[in-house]
C-alpha positions in Angstrom: 51.2 35.6 -70.6 47.5 35.9 -70.8 47.0 32.2 -70.9 49.1 31.8 -67.7 46.7 34.2 -65.8 43.7 32.1 -66.9 45.2 28.9 -65.7 46.1 30.6 -62.4 42.5 31.8 -62.0 41.1 28.4 -62.7 43.3 26.8 -60.1 42.4 29.4 -57.5 38.7 28.9 -58.1 39.0 25.1 -57.9 40.7 25.5 -54.5 38.0 27.9 -53.2 34.9 25.9 -54.5 34.8 22.4 -52.9 32.4 19.6 -52.8 31.4 17.4 -49.8 28.9 14.8 -48.8 27.1 14.2 -45.5 26.2 10.7 -44.5 22.6 10.4 -43.2 21.2 7.3 -41.5 17.9 6.4 -39.9 17.4 4.2 -36.9 15.4 1.0 -37.2 12.6 2.6 -35.1 11.7 6.2 -35.6 12.1 8.7 -32.8 8.4 9.5 -33.0 7.5 5.8 -32.3 9.9 5.7 -29.3 8.6 8.9 -27.9 5.0 7.6 -28.2 5.8 4.4 -26.3 7.9 6.0 -23.6 5.4 8.8 -22.9 2.5 6.3 -22.7 4.6 4.2 -20.2 5.5 7.3 -18.2 1.8 8.3 -17.8 0.6 4.8 -16.9 3.3 4.3 -14.3 2.6 7.7 -12.8 -1.0 6.7 -12.0 0.2 3.8 -9.8 0.2 4.4 -6.0 2.6 2.3 -3.9 2.4 4.5 -0.8 0.7 1.7 1.2 4.1 -0.1 1.0 6.2 2.8 2.1 8.9 2.0 4.5 8.6 -1.8 3.9 11.1 -4.2 2.3 9.8 -5.0 -1.2 11.0 -7.4 -4.0 9.9 -6.4 -7.5 9.1 -9.4 -9.7 9.2 -8.5 -13.4 9.4 -11.9 -15.0 6.0 -11.4 -16.7 7.3 -8.4 -18.6 9.8 -10.5 -20.7 8.1 -10.0 -24.1 7.1 -6.4 -23.6 8.2 -3.7 -26.1 10.8 -1.4 -24.4 10.9 -3.8 -21.5 13.9 -2.2 -19.9 12.3 1.2 -19.9 9.1 -0.1 -18.3 11.0 -2.0 -15.6 13.2 0.9 -14.7 10.2 3.3 -14.5 8.4 0.9 -12.1 11.5 0.5 -9.9 12.0 4.3 -9.8 8.3 4.8 -8.9 8.5 2.2 -6.1 11.5 4.1 -4.6 9.7 7.5 -5.1 6.7 6.1 -3.1 9.0 5.2 -0.2 9.4 1.4 -0.7 12.7 -0.3 0.3 13.7 -2.4 -2.7 15.4 -5.7 -2.0 17.4 -7.6 -4.7 17.1 -10.9 -2.8 13.5 -12.2 -2.7 14.1 -14.0 0.6 15.0 -10.7 2.3 11.7 -9.0 1.4 8.4 -9.2 3.3 6.4 -8.1 0.3 6.5 -9.1 -3.4 5.2 -6.6 -6.1 4.4 -8.4 -9.4 3.8 -6.5 -12.7 2.4 -7.3 -16.1 1.6 -5.5 -19.3 -1.5 -5.9 -21.5 -0.3 -3.8 -24.3 2.7 -1.6 -25.1 2.9 -0.3 -28.7 1.7 2.1 -31.4 -1.2 2.5 -33.9 -1.4 4.7 -37.0 -4.4 6.0 -38.9 -4.3 8.1 -42.2 -6.9 10.2 -44.0 -6.4 11.5 -47.6 -8.6 13.9 -49.6 -7.2 14.0 -53.1 -5.6 11.6 -55.6 -3.9 8.6 -54.0 -0.6 7.2 -55.3 -1.4 4.6 -58.0 0.0 2.6 -61.0 -1.7 3.0 -64.4 -1.3 0.7 -67.5 1.0 1.9 -70.2 -0.8 2.5 -73.5 1.6 4.9 -75.4 5.3 4.3 -75.4 6.9 6.8 -73.0 3.8 7.3 -71.0 4.4 7.4 -67.2 3.0 4.3 -65.5 3.1 5.8 -62.0 1.0 8.7 -60.7 2.3 10.2 -57.4 0.0 11.2 -54.5 -1.7 14.6 -55.1 -3.3 15.5 -51.7 -5.7 18.4 -51.2 -5.7 17.6 -47.5 -4.0 14.8 -45.6 -3.9 13.8 -42.0 -1.9 11.1 -40.2 -2.5 10.2 -36.5 -0.2 8.0 -34.5 -1.1 6.8 -31.0 1.0 5.1 -28.3 -0.7 2.8 -25.8 0.5 1.3 -22.5 -1.6 -1.0 -20.4 0.0 -1.9 -17.0 -1.2 -3.7 -13.9 0.6 -4.5 -10.6 -0.3 -6.2 -7.4 1.4 -7.0 -4.1 1.2 -9.8 -1.6 2.9 -10.8 1.7 5.6 -13.3 0.9 5.4 -15.0 4.3 1.6 -15.4 4.6 0.7 -15.3 0.9 -2.1 -12.9 1.7 -3.0 -10.0 -0.8 -1.9 -6.5 0.2 -2.5 -4.2 -2.8 -3.6 -4.2 -6.4 -3.5 -1.3 -8.8 -6.2 -2.2 -11.2 -5.6 -2.1 -14.9 -4.1 1.3 -15.8 -4.2 2.4 -19.5 -2.6 5.5 -20.9 -2.2 6.9 -24.5 0.1 9.4 -26.2 -0.5 11.0 -29.6 1.3 12.5 -32.6 -0.7 14.2 -35.4 0.6 15.4 -38.8 -1.5 17.5 -41.2 -1.0 18.7 -44.8 -3.2 21.2 -46.6 -2.8 21.9 -50.4 0.6 20.3 -50.2 1.9 22.4 -47.4 3.1 20.6 -44.3 3.5 18.7 -42.2 1.9 20.7 -39.3 3.0 18.5 -36.4 1.2 18.4 -33.0 0.3 16.0 -30.3 1.1 15.1 -26.7 4.7 14.3 -27.4 5.4 17.8 -28.6 5.6 21.0 -26.5 4.4 23.3 -29.4 2.9 23.1 -32.8 5.7 22.5 -35.4 5.9 23.0 -39.1 8.2 20.5 -40.9 10.1 20.0 -37.6 10.5 23.7 -36.8 8.5 25.2 -33.9 5.8 27.7 -34.9 5.6 29.3 -31.4 1.9 28.6 -31.3 0.0 26.5 -28.6 -0.9 23.0 -29.6 -3.9 23.2 -32.0 -6.6 20.8 -31.0 -4.4 19.1 -28.5 -6.1 16.3 -26.5 -4.2 17.4 -23.4 -3.1 14.9 -20.7 -5.5 11.9 -20.7 -6.3 10.2 -17.4 -8.7 7.5 -18.2 -10.4 5.8 -15.3 -9.4 2.3 -14.2 -11.1 -0.1 -16.5 -13.3 -3.2 -15.8 -11.6 -6.3 -14.6 -9.4 -5.2 -11.7 -9.9 -2.1 -9.7 -7.6 -0.6 -7.1 -7.8 -2.3 -3.7 -5.8 -2.5 -0.5 -6.3 -5.3 2.0 -5.6 -5.0 5.8 -3.4 -7.9 6.7 -5.0 -10.4 9.1 -4.0 -13.7 10.7 -4.9 -16.7 8.5 -5.7 -18.7 11.7 -5.9 -18.3 15.4 -4.4 -21.0 17.5 -2.4 -21.3 20.7 0.4 -23.0 18.9 3.3 -21.3 17.1 2.5 -18.9 14.3 4.5 -16.6 12.0 4.1 -13.8 14.5 6.7 -12.7 17.0 5.0 -12.5 20.4 5.7 -12.6 24.1 3.5 -13.3 27.1 3.4 -9.7 28.0 2.7 -8.4 24.5 -0.9 -7.5 23.5 -2.3 -8.9 20.2 -2.5 -5.4 18.7 1.3 -5.0 19.2 2.4 -8.2 17.4 4.5 -7.7 14.3 5.8 -9.8 11.5 9.6 -10.3 11.0 11.1 -7.6 8.8 8.2 -5.1 9.1 9.0 -1.6 10.4 5.6 -0.5 11.7 3.5 -3.0 13.8 0.4 -4.5 12.3 -2.7 -3.0 13.8 -6.1 -4.5 14.5 -5.3 -8.1 14.0 -8.4 -10.4 14.0 -8.7 -14.1 13.3 -10.0 -15.4 10.0 -13.5 -16.1 11.3 -14.0 -12.5 12.4 -14.3 -13.2 16.1 -12.5 -11.2 18.7 -9.3 -12.8 19.9 -9.3 -13.9 23.5 -7.7 -11.4 26.0 -4.4 -12.3 27.5 -4.6 -14.3 30.8 -4.5 -12.2 34.0 -1.2 -12.3 35.9 -1.1 -15.0 38.6 0.2 -14.9 42.2 3.9 -14.3 42.5 5.8 -17.6 42.7 8.2 -18.2 45.7 11.9 -18.2 45.1 12.7 -21.6 43.7 16.4 -21.2 44.4 19.2 -19.8 42.4 17.6 -16.3 42.1 18.5 -13.3 44.1 16.1 -12.1 46.8 15.0 -8.5 47.0 16.0 -8.4 50.7 19.0 -10.0 52.2 18.2 -13.1 54.3 18.5 -12.8 58.1 21.1 -15.0 59.8 19.8 -16.9 62.9 23.1 -17.9 64.3 26.5 -16.4 63.6 29.6 -18.4 63.0 30.5 -17.9 66.7 27.2 -19.3 67.9 25.8 -15.9 68.8 22.2 -15.2 67.7 21.9 -12.2 65.4 19.0 -9.8 65.3 19.9 -8.3 61.9 
């Protein structure tokens, strides 16, 4: 009878105490790396100013971004920023007056590490059973990761081929910093984090030693510039402008443009000739209605009419 109670208790305990496993996987790229790249792209794109093309039909040419890391994210961010600046995006190149072309000089991450202590190493085995591997024994350790995005765009008039806008080379960085002290850590901080974290848990402290938002100036080669569109030539023959004999040169506009182009001057910088003065009115050549009815000299009955 006593043995039966023991068997019953063992069965009950085996039912209450269970064992399970959790499957854990990691992506090919770490979340930290992806956050570094995407934040650097966000900051670089945010520095671009497309307001000079607001209200105008624009075709975005992204063919030179084919080999860029996270290409889809960069292209979508640029398209969104074009729309946010008031541009009218066209999917067909032939329907756009302006073409915006983009390129990237660098999109990626770097990593730097500093260790104060004993690094991980292998040692020769002299005595049987002696360990041949010494693990890392850090007194203090620091790892810095940096994301970099270098982007440049320019725009030109598709009809005339003249330049309209260039952004200059815009560079932006993002950071992630992990620190260990006497084996305690990591203490995580950087621009990709809202607060200082300890082993992934927020500490509720402001970022320690945060670099803040970096806005480096436009670097060397290309600097921001906007060109006022001008006629490539001045001739009495046909031109790509829409004009009428009664339209002043300052009121001419190109096909597809919403606002008129102001202050058009010829390529040599001289002032365009004024429109010719109106000539004397031409007599009625026939087939056009007179402003006053014609007087009849003789009626159908042969009676002269005075009206």
